[in-house]
C-alpha positions in Angstrom: -67.0 59.8 4.2 -63.5 58.4 4.9 -60.8 60.0 7.0 -57.3 60.0 5.4 -54.9 57.5 7.0 -52.3 60.2 7.8 -54.9 62.2 9.8 -55.8 59.2 11.8 -52.1 58.5 12.6 -51.6 62.1 13.6 -54.6 61.9 15.9 -53.2 58.8 17.5 -49.7 60.2 17.9 -51.0 63.3 19.6 -53.4 61.4 21.9 -51.0 58.7 23.2 -48.0 59.7 25.3 -46.7 56.4 26.8 -47.0 52.8 25.6 -46.5 50.0 28.2 -45.9 46.6 26.8 -46.6 43.4 28.9 -45.4 40.0 27.7 -46.2 36.5 28.9 -42.9 34.9 30.0 -41.9 31.3 29.7 -42.9 30.7 33.3 -46.5 31.8 32.6 -46.2 35.1 34.4 -46.8 38.5 32.7 -44.2 41.2 33.1 -43.9 44.7 31.8 -41.1 44.4 29.2 -41.0 47.9 27.8 -42.1 51.5 28.5 -41.9 53.7 25.4 -42.8 57.3 24.6 -44.5 58.4 21.5 -42.3 61.2 20.1 -44.3 62.3 17.1 -44.5 61.5 13.4 -42.0 61.1 10.6 -43.8 61.1 7.3 -46.6 58.5 7.8 -44.9 56.6 10.6 -45.6 57.2 14.3 -42.1 57.3 16.0 -41.4 56.0 19.5 -38.4 55.8 21.8 -38.0 53.2 24.5 -37.4 54.6 28.0 -37.3 51.4 30.1 -36.8 47.8 29.1 -36.9 44.4 30.8 -33.6 42.5 30.5 -34.1 38.8 31.1 -31.2 37.3 33.0 -32.3 33.7 33.1 -34.5 31.2 34.9 -34.3 30.7 38.6 -34.2 27.3 40.4 -37.9 27.5 40.9 -38.5 28.0 37.2 -39.4 31.7 37.4 -38.0 34.2 35.0 -35.3 36.4 36.5 -34.5 39.8 35.1 -34.0 43.5 35.6 -36.1 46.4 34.5 -33.6 49.0 33.4 -33.6 52.5 31.9 -32.3 52.9 28.3 -30.5 56.1 29.4 -32.3 58.0 26.6 -33.6 61.2 28.3 -37.3 61.4 27.2 -39.0 64.7 26.5 -41.5 63.9 29.3 -39.9 66.4 31.7 -40.8 69.2 29.3 -44.3 67.9 29.2 -44.4 67.6 32.9 -43.1 71.2 33.4 -45.9 72.5 31.2 -48.4 70.8 33.5 -46.7 72.3 36.6 -44.6 69.4 37.7 -40.8 69.6 38.2 -38.6 66.6 37.7 -34.9 66.3 38.7 -32.4 66.1 36.0 -31.4 62.6 37.0 -35.0 61.3 37.4 -34.6 58.5 34.8 -32.8 55.9 36.8 -33.4 52.2 37.5 -35.2 52.8 40.8 -37.7 55.1 39.0 -38.7 52.1 36.8 -40.3 50.4 39.7 -42.2 53.6 40.6 -43.6 53.7 37.0 -44.9 50.2 37.4 -46.3 50.7 40.9 -45.1 47.9 43.1 -41.9 45.9 43.6 -38.4 46.8 42.8 -36.7 47.3 39.5 -35.3 43.8 39.9 -37.9 41.1 39.3 -37.6 37.5 40.3 
């Protein structure tokens, strides 16, 4: 018995809310480079929108990658989801300082 591909994709789209992408940088470190939200399906394609992105600024004198983790300024539907679970988010909650809170430690600026 095989499950239709569209059904599998719908199951995945409804089960996953956030996708966090980590990338190995040229200095050998790994950094979170993107935080995206699954927004649903369009035909047979799972659609996503990026909420935060790492913007590489260059290489420091010590050879480390320098960059900033920034919001894309696209207001995600997460607040509606959070409200349905009993959480209240401020209207301006998607700002650069919030990116560091999503990741856990450090500031939105990475050096």
